[in-house]
N, C-alpha and C positions, 0 to 999 in steps of 0.2 A: 524221490529225486534217484536220478542215473545212476548206477553203481559207477560208471567209469564214463571218461569224457567220449569214448565211439558210438557209446548206446543213445550220448543224449545229441550229435549228430547225425547219427541217422534220423531222424526224425522232421530236419529239418528237408523244408521243399528244395530238391534240387536242379537246376537248370535255370531258362528266365523266367524271371517274378511278373513280367506283363507278357501276353501272346507279341505272334510278331508281328511287327507293324504300326503295334499299339505304344506310348510312351508314358511311361509316370503321371506326365505333366503334358496335356491336350491342348494347355494355351500356352505350350512353349514359343521360341522362336521363332517366326513363320519362314518358311524357303526361301529363302535368297535373301532375308534381313542380313543386313551390315553390321559390324561390330562397329559400336559408338566407339572404341580409342583408334579404328583406323577412319572411321569419319572425321574426327575432330583433327586428326593428323594431316589429315589430307585439304582440311580448311584451315590449316594455318600453315600450310605449303602453300598454298594455290598464288596465282601469283611468282613466286619465291622458285620454283623449278631451273628457271633458266639461271638465275644468280650461279644459286647451286651448283646445278649441273658445269659452269663455266671457272668455278673452284675448283672443285674437282676436276678438271681437264687440265686448268698449270698446276694443279700440283701431282698430277698423272705426271705433266712433262717435267718438274722440278724433279722427277726420280724420287717421290714419295711411296715405297711398295702398295701401300692399302688403296691409296688411292686408286693407283695401276691397275690391282686384283678390279676394286669396286668397277673400272671403266669398264677394261674387258670384260667382265662376269654380264656385264650389258648392252655391252657394243655386237660381241658374239655371241649367241648365245654356246654353251655347250651341247657339243657334237655327241647325237648318240647313235645313229650307225650309219654307214657310208658302204657302198659299193665298193668293193675290192676284188679288183683283178688279179688275182692269181694263178699262173699257169699250173694246171695240175694233169696226169697222164688221166688217161681214162678208163674208167672202175669196173672191171665188165666182170669182176670176179675174184675170189679171196689172195688171187698171187697179187692183184693192180692194189691192193692193200696198204702195203710195207714203201710203195714208192711217190703212193698218194699221200704215207706222213712224213716221208722223207721234206718234199717237195712245200708240205706246210711247215715242217722244223725247218728249211734252208730260208723259207720268204721272213719269217721269223728274226733269224740270223743276220740279213741280208735289209730289216729291215722295213720293208716293204709291207710286210702284217702286222698288224699291232698283236700283242700277247692274249688278250679276251680276243677277238677274232681268233684266232688262231684257234683257240680253244672251242668256240664255235661250229668250225670248219673239223674241228678232230670228233667232235659229235659226230655232225654230219656222218663221217668216214663213217665210224662207230656204227651206228644205225647201219649204215649200207653191208657192213662185215657180219649183224645179226641175221640179218635178212638173209646173206648166204648161205650163211650157218642153219639157218632152217629150213631153208628151199633144200640144203644138201641132204640136210635131216630126213626129210622129206621123202625126199628122192629115195633115199638107201631103203628105208624101211617099203614105201612102195615097191622094188625091188626085191625083197626080204619074201614080203606076203604076196607076190607073184610065186617064188620059188617053193612058198610053205611052209618054211623056214619060222613063221610068223605065226602065230590063233592069232585071230579074230577077236575085236572084242564085241 
């Protein structure tokens, strides 16, 4: 018997119990097979969809909040991403970063840009800033090496 639980746990196999691509039940559900409950619900609703939709629309028109939510969720799919036109100043160097960030903040404040969209633009500006920093570091390092002040590795 193990002296403590840690010794017992170390003897167990770690990771996957099956090789990648193999399941414990090779005769399991075939690919593309549909859930029986879903098939049953669809069979029960067959022919009823028109009537249920009519009731949903009537309740939504009457102001029932849940019916309105369901109606609009089905009618208008949620927006993923949209092209956004924001006037940003040209970013040619590190000095242009602050005005660009100011333009993004102003667009959020005016309602032209959603905060999530502003976050994406901000990340793009940050990537540009890091690229400028690395480029400047590389340029200064080369200058020092040419002057002979830094030993080459």
